[in-house]
C-alpha positions as CSV (number, residue, x, y, z in Angstrom):
1,X,66.8,-111.2,-64.8
2,X,66.3,-115.0,-64.1
3,X,66.5,-114.8,-60.5
4,X,64.1,-111.8,-61.0
5,X,60.6,-114.0,-61.7
6,X,61.3,-116.9,-59.0
7,X,61.8,-113.4,-56.5
8,X,59.0,-111.2,-58.0
9,X,56.4,-114.3,-57.4
10,X,58.5,-115.4,-53.7
11,X,57.2,-111.6,-52.8
12,X,53.6,-111.9,-54.2
13,X,53.2,-115.0,-52.2
14,X,54.2,-113.5,-49.1
15,X,52.1,-110.8,-49.5
16,X,49.0,-112.6,-50.1
17,X,49.6,-114.5,-47.3
18,X,50.2,-111.5,-45.3
19,X,47.0,-109.8,-46.5
20,X,45.0,-113.1,-45.9
21,X,46.3,-113.6,-41.9
22,X,45.9,-109.9,-41.2
23,X,42.1,-110.4,-42.9
24,X,41.8,-113.4,-40.7
25,X,43.0,-111.9,-37.2
26,X,40.7,-108.6,-38.0
27,X,37.6,-110.8,-38.3
28,X,38.2,-113.2,-35.4
29,X,39.9,-109.9,-32.8
30,X,35.9,-107.8,-34.1
31,X,33.9,-110.7,-32.8
32,X,32.9,-112.3,-36.5
33,X,30.3,-114.8,-34.8
34,X,27.3,-113.9,-36.0
35,X,25.1,-115.1,-33.0
36,X,27.6,-113.8,-30.2
37,X,25.5,-111.5,-28.4
38,X,27.5,-107.7,-27.7
39,X,27.6,-108.2,-24.5
40,X,26.9,-104.8,-22.6
41,X,28.6,-103.4,-18.8
42,X,26.1,-102.0,-16.4
43,X,27.5,-98.3,-15.8
44,X,28.8,-98.0,-12.2
45,X,26.5,-95.6,-10.3
46,X,28.2,-91.9,-9.9
47,X,27.6,-90.3,-7.0
48,X,26.4,-86.5,-8.4
49,X,28.7,-83.9,-7.8
50,X,28.6,-81.5,-5.1
51,X,29.3,-77.6,-5.0
52,X,29.0,-75.6,-2.1
53,X,27.9,-72.4,-2.9
54,X,30.6,-69.0,-2.5
55,X,30.1,-66.3,0.1
56,X,30.1,-63.8,-2.2
57,X,28.6,-60.6,0.5
58,X,30.6,-56.8,0.6
59,X,32.5,-57.6,-2.0
60,X,33.0,-56.1,-5.2
61,X,30.7,-57.4,-8.3
62,X,34.0,-58.1,-10.6
63,X,35.6,-60.8,-8.3
64,X,32.3,-61.6,-7.6
65,X,30.8,-62.9,-11.1
66,X,34.7,-64.6,-11.4
67,X,34.5,-66.3,-7.9
68,X,31.1,-68.1,-9.6
69,X,32.4,-68.6,-12.7
70,X,35.3,-70.5,-11.6
71,X,33.3,-72.3,-9.0
72,X,30.8,-73.6,-11.8
73,X,27.7,-71.6,-11.3
74,X,25.8,-68.8,-13.0
75,X,24.5,-65.2,-12.4
76,X,21.9,-63.2,-12.9
77,X,21.4,-60.0,-11.2
78,X,18.0,-58.9,-9.5
79,X,17.1,-55.8,-8.3
80,X,17.3,-52.1,-9.3
81,X,21.1,-51.9,-8.5
82,X,22.8,-53.1,-11.8
83,X,26.0,-55.4,-12.6
84,X,28.5,-53.0,-13.5
85,X,32.1,-54.0,-11.7
86,X,32.1,-51.7,-9.0
87,X,29.0,-52.5,-6.9
88,X,29.0,-54.5,-4.3
89,X,27.2,-57.6,-3.7
90,X,24.9,-57.3,-0.1
91,X,22.7,-60.5,-0.7
92,X,22.4,-63.7,-2.8
93,X,20.4,-67.2,-3.4
94,X,20.6,-69.8,-2.6
95,X,22.6,-68.6,1.0
96,X,26.5,-68.9,1.2
97,X,27.4,-73.1,2.3
98,X,24.6,-74.0,0.6
99,X,25.0,-77.4,-0.7
100,X,23.9,-77.8,-4.5
101,X,24.1,-80.7,-7.3
102,X,25.8,-80.2,-10.4
103,X,23.1,-79.9,-12.6
104,X,25.2,-77.7,-15.6
105,X,25.8,-73.8,-13.5
106,X,23.2,-73.7,-11.2
107,X,21.3,-70.4,-11.1
108,X,23.1,-67.7,-8.1
109,X,20.8,-64.1,-7.9
110,X,22.3,-61.7,-6.9
111,X,21.6,-58.6,-4.9
112,X,24.2,-55.7,-5.3
113,X,24.2,-52.1,-4.0
114,X,26.0,-49.0,-6.2
115,X,29.2,-48.2,-5.1
116,X,31.7,-46.4,-7.2
117,X,31.3,-45.1,-10.6
118,X,29.1,-46.9,-13.0
119,X,31.2,-46.9,-16.4
120,X,30.6,-48.8,-19.4
121,X,28.0,-51.6,-19.8
122,X,26.4,-54.0,-17.1
123,X,26.6,-57.5,-17.1
124,X,23.7,-58.4,-15.3
125,X,23.4,-62.5,-17.0
126,X,26.3,-64.4,-17.1
127,X,27.6,-65.7,-19.8
128,X,27.0,-69.6,-18.9
129,X,23.6,-71.2,-19.8
130,X,21.9,-70.7,-16.3
131,X,20.8,-74.9,-15.2
132,X,17.8,-75.7,-12.2
133,X,19.6,-75.6,-8.4
134,X,18.6,-78.6,-7.1
135,X,19.9,-79.2,-2.8
136,X,22.2,-81.9,-2.5
137,X,21.0,-83.7,0.4
138,X,22.7,-83.4,3.9
139,X,24.4,-86.6,4.9
140,X,22.8,-87.7,7.9
141,X,24.0,-90.9,10.2
142,X,21.0,-90.8,13.4
143,X,23.5,-93.3,15.1
144,X,27.0,-91.2,14.8
145,X,25.3,-88.2,15.7
146,X,23.4,-89.2,18.9
147,X,19.7,-89.2,17.2
148,X,17.4,-92.1,18.5
149,X,14.1,-89.9,18.2
150,X,12.1,-88.5,15.4
151,X,9.6,-85.9,16.0
152,X,7.2,-86.0,13.2
153,X,4.8,-82.5,13.6
154,X,2.2,-83.0,10.8
155,X,-0.5,-80.0,11.9
156,X,-3.7,-80.5,12.2
157,X,-5.2,-83.5,10.3
158,X,-2.6,-86.0,9.2
159,X,-2.1,-86.2,5.6
160,X,0.3,-89.5,5.0
161,X,-0.4,-91.2,1.7
162,X,2.8,-90.1,0.5
163,X,4.6,-92.1,3.2
164,X,5.1,-95.8,2.3
165,X,5.0,-97.5,5.5
166,X,2.9,-100.5,7.0
167,X,2.7,-99.0,11.0
168,X,-0.2,-96.8,9.3
169,X,-3.6,-98.1,8.6
170,X,-6.4,-96.1,6.2
171,X,-7.0,-93.1,8.2
172,X,-2.9,-92.9,9.2
173,X,-4.2,-94.4,12.8
174,X,-3.4,-92.4,15.8
175,X,0.1,-91.7,17.6
176,X,-0.7,-94.1,20.5
177,X,-1.6,-96.6,17.6
178,X,2.3,-95.8,15.7
179,X,3.9,-95.3,18.8
180,X,2.8,-99.0,19.9
181,X,3.7,-100.6,16.4
182,X,6.7,-99.3,16.2
183,X,7.9,-99.5,19.9
184,X,9.4,-103.7,20.4
185,X,6.8,-106.1,22.0
186,X,8.2,-106.4,25.7
187,X,8.8,-110.2,26.5
Protein backbone atom coordinates (compact mmCIF):
# COMPACT_ATOMS: atom_id res chain seq x y z
CA UNK A 1 0.00 0.00 0.00
CA UNK A 2 2.91 2.31 0.62
CA UNK A 3 3.90 2.22 -3.06
CA UNK A 4 0.32 2.81 -4.21
CA UNK A 5 0.03 6.41 -2.93
CA UNK A 6 3.18 7.71 -4.70
CA UNK A 7 2.06 6.04 -7.93
CA UNK A 8 -1.40 7.58 -7.63
CA UNK A 9 0.16 10.97 -6.96
CA UNK A 10 2.49 10.63 -9.99
CA UNK A 11 -0.41 9.54 -12.19
CA UNK A 12 -2.46 12.57 -11.05
CA UNK A 13 0.41 14.97 -11.81
CA UNK A 14 0.92 13.44 -15.28
CA UNK A 15 -2.84 13.69 -15.94
CA UNK A 16 -2.87 17.40 -14.92
CA UNK A 17 0.11 18.21 -17.18
CA UNK A 18 -1.44 16.34 -20.11
CA UNK A 19 -4.75 18.19 -19.69
CA UNK A 20 -2.98 21.55 -19.47
CA UNK A 21 -0.86 20.77 -22.55
CA UNK A 22 -3.91 19.75 -24.60
CA UNK A 23 -5.84 22.84 -23.53
CA UNK A 24 -2.91 25.09 -24.43
CA UNK A 25 -2.43 23.37 -27.81
CA UNK A 26 -6.12 23.64 -28.67
CA UNK A 27 -6.24 27.33 -27.78
CA UNK A 28 -3.02 28.03 -29.66
CA UNK A 29 -4.15 26.14 -32.78
CA UNK A 30 -7.54 27.85 -32.90
CA UNK A 31 -5.95 31.29 -32.85
CA UNK A 32 -6.85 32.39 -29.34
CA UNK A 33 -5.54 35.87 -30.05
CA UNK A 34 -8.58 38.19 -29.77
CA UNK A 35 -6.97 40.85 -31.99
CA UNK A 36 -6.34 38.55 -34.94
CA UNK A 37 -8.73 39.28 -37.81
CA UNK A 38 -10.08 36.27 -39.67
CA UNK A 39 -8.45 35.79 -43.02
CA UNK A 40 -10.86 35.01 -45.83
CA UNK A 41 -9.74 33.97 -49.25
CA UNK A 42 -11.71 35.03 -52.26
CA UNK A 43 -13.27 32.08 -53.99
CA UNK A 44 -11.73 31.55 -57.40
CA UNK A 45 -14.01 32.32 -60.31
CA UNK A 46 -15.44 29.06 -61.55
CA UNK A 47 -16.59 28.88 -65.14
CA UNK A 48 -20.22 27.79 -65.36
CA UNK A 49 -20.83 24.23 -66.45
CA UNK A 50 -22.06 24.01 -70.04
CA UNK A 51 -24.66 21.44 -71.09
CA UNK A 52 -25.43 20.47 -74.68
CA UNK A 53 -29.06 19.70 -75.52
CA UNK A 54 -29.26 16.13 -76.90
CA UNK A 55 -31.10 15.28 -80.13
CA UNK A 56 -34.30 13.50 -79.10
CA UNK A 57 -36.18 13.66 -82.40
CA UNK A 58 -37.52 10.36 -83.74
CA UNK A 59 -36.93 8.66 -80.36
CA UNK A 60 -39.56 6.99 -78.21
CA UNK A 61 -40.56 9.25 -75.34
CA UNK A 62 -39.63 6.61 -72.77
CA UNK A 63 -35.98 6.80 -73.95
CA UNK A 64 -35.99 10.57 -74.43
CA UNK A 65 -36.96 11.34 -70.86
CA UNK A 66 -34.17 9.08 -69.59
CA UNK A 67 -31.65 10.76 -71.88
CA UNK A 68 -32.71 14.21 -70.67
CA UNK A 69 -32.60 13.27 -66.99
CA UNK A 70 -29.16 11.64 -67.34
CA UNK A 71 -27.84 14.76 -69.11
CA UNK A 72 -29.08 17.07 -66.33
CA UNK A 73 -32.22 18.47 -67.99
CA UNK A 74 -35.90 18.53 -67.07
CA UNK A 75 -38.73 18.25 -69.59
CA UNK A 76 -42.32 19.25 -70.24
CA UNK A 77 -44.67 17.91 -72.91
CA UNK A 78 -46.46 20.56 -74.96
CA UNK A 79 -49.27 19.96 -77.43
CA UNK A 80 -52.29 17.71 -77.68
CA UNK A 81 -50.36 14.40 -77.55
CA UNK A 82 -49.61 13.34 -73.98
CA UNK A 83 -46.45 11.79 -72.55
CA UNK A 84 -47.16 8.11 -72.95
CA UNK A 85 -44.01 5.95 -73.19
CA UNK A 86 -44.69 4.72 -76.73
CA UNK A 87 -45.13 8.17 -78.28
CA UNK A 88 -42.33 9.63 -80.41
CA UNK A 89 -40.62 13.01 -80.11
CA UNK A 90 -41.13 15.12 -83.27
CA UNK A 91 -39.59 18.40 -82.12
CA UNK A 92 -37.92 20.00 -79.15
CA UNK A 93 -36.96 23.38 -77.81
CA UNK A 94 -34.12 24.35 -77.40
CA UNK A 95 -32.88 22.77 -80.60
CA UNK A 96 -30.46 19.82 -80.50
CA UNK A 97 -26.85 20.88 -80.00
CA UNK A 98 -27.76 24.13 -78.23
CA UNK A 99 -25.22 24.99 -75.55
CA UNK A 100 -26.86 26.10 -72.27
CA UNK A 101 -25.52 27.05 -68.86
CA UNK A 102 -26.27 24.50 -66.14
CA UNK A 103 -28.82 26.30 -63.96
CA UNK A 104 -29.87 23.15 -62.13
CA UNK A 105 -32.18 21.36 -64.55
CA UNK A 106 -32.77 23.48 -67.67
CA UNK A 107 -36.20 22.90 -69.20
CA UNK A 108 -36.57 21.21 -72.59
CA UNK A 109 -40.02 21.40 -74.23
CA UNK A 110 -40.99 18.28 -76.20
CA UNK A 111 -43.67 17.87 -78.89
CA UNK A 112 -44.82 14.29 -79.45
CA UNK A 113 -46.68 12.32 -82.09
CA UNK A 114 -48.96 9.45 -81.16
CA UNK A 115 -47.47 6.03 -81.83
CA UNK A 116 -48.45 2.72 -80.25
CA UNK A 117 -50.84 2.05 -77.41
CA UNK A 118 -51.66 4.83 -74.98
CA UNK A 119 -51.55 2.70 -71.82
CA UNK A 120 -51.01 3.81 -68.25
CA UNK A 121 -50.70 7.37 -67.00
CA UNK A 122 -48.96 9.99 -69.15
CA UNK A 123 -45.89 11.74 -67.74
CA UNK A 124 -46.18 15.28 -69.12
CA UNK A 125 -43.81 16.94 -66.65
CA UNK A 126 -40.40 15.87 -65.38
CA UNK A 127 -40.08 14.78 -61.77
CA UNK A 128 -37.14 17.21 -61.51
CA UNK A 129 -38.07 20.85 -60.87
CA UNK A 130 -37.23 22.77 -64.06
CA UNK A 131 -34.96 25.82 -64.07
CA UNK A 132 -34.52 28.62 -66.59
CA UNK A 133 -32.69 28.04 -69.84
CA UNK A 134 -29.73 30.40 -70.22
CA UNK A 135 -27.86 30.18 -73.50
CA UNK A 136 -24.12 29.81 -73.17
CA UNK A 137 -21.99 32.38 -74.95
CA UNK A 138 -20.29 31.10 -78.05
CA UNK A 139 -16.53 31.23 -77.74
CA UNK A 140 -15.24 33.11 -80.77
CA UNK A 141 -11.59 33.94 -81.30
CA UNK A 142 -11.78 36.65 -83.96
CA UNK A 143 -8.12 36.39 -85.00
CA UNK A 144 -8.08 32.60 -85.16
CA UNK A 145 -11.33 32.63 -87.15
CA UNK A 146 -9.93 35.16 -89.64
CA UNK A 147 -12.61 37.74 -88.82
CA UNK A 148 -11.25 41.22 -89.47
CA UNK A 149 -14.46 43.26 -89.70
CA UNK A 150 -17.93 43.23 -88.22
CA UNK A 151 -20.84 44.77 -90.14
CA UNK A 152 -23.42 46.04 -87.71
CA UNK A 153 -26.88 46.81 -89.06
CA UNK A 154 -29.02 48.65 -86.51
CA UNK A 155 -32.11 49.58 -88.51
CA UNK A 156 -33.48 52.95 -89.55
CA UNK A 157 -32.85 54.87 -86.35
CA UNK A 158 -29.74 54.05 -84.35
CA UNK A 159 -30.38 53.57 -80.64
CA UNK A 160 -27.01 52.86 -79.15
CA UNK A 161 -27.35 54.38 -75.69
CA UNK A 162 -26.58 50.97 -74.17
CA UNK A 163 -23.21 50.81 -75.94
CA UNK A 164 -20.47 52.54 -73.94
CA UNK A 165 -17.51 53.10 -76.26
CA UNK A 166 -15.68 56.38 -76.89
CA UNK A 167 -16.41 56.51 -80.64
CA UNK A 168 -20.05 57.68 -80.49
CA UNK A 169 -21.28 61.20 -79.91
CA UNK A 170 -24.64 62.13 -78.32
CA UNK A 171 -26.49 61.28 -81.57
CA UNK A 172 -24.48 58.06 -82.03
CA UNK A 173 -22.49 59.76 -84.79
CA UNK A 174 -22.57 58.94 -88.47
CA UNK A 175 -21.00 55.90 -90.03
CA UNK A 176 -18.29 57.99 -91.70
CA UNK A 177 -17.51 59.77 -88.44
CA UNK A 178 -17.40 56.52 -86.49
CA UNK A 179 -15.32 54.81 -89.17
CA UNK A 180 -12.81 57.64 -89.21
CA UNK A 181 -12.46 57.43 -85.43
CA UNK A 182 -11.93 53.68 -85.52
CA UNK A 183 -9.43 53.73 -88.42
CA UNK A 184 -5.83 54.41 -87.33
CA UNK A 185 -4.43 57.69 -88.56
CA UNK A 186 -2.03 57.51 -91.53
CA UNK A 187 1.40 58.94 -90.81
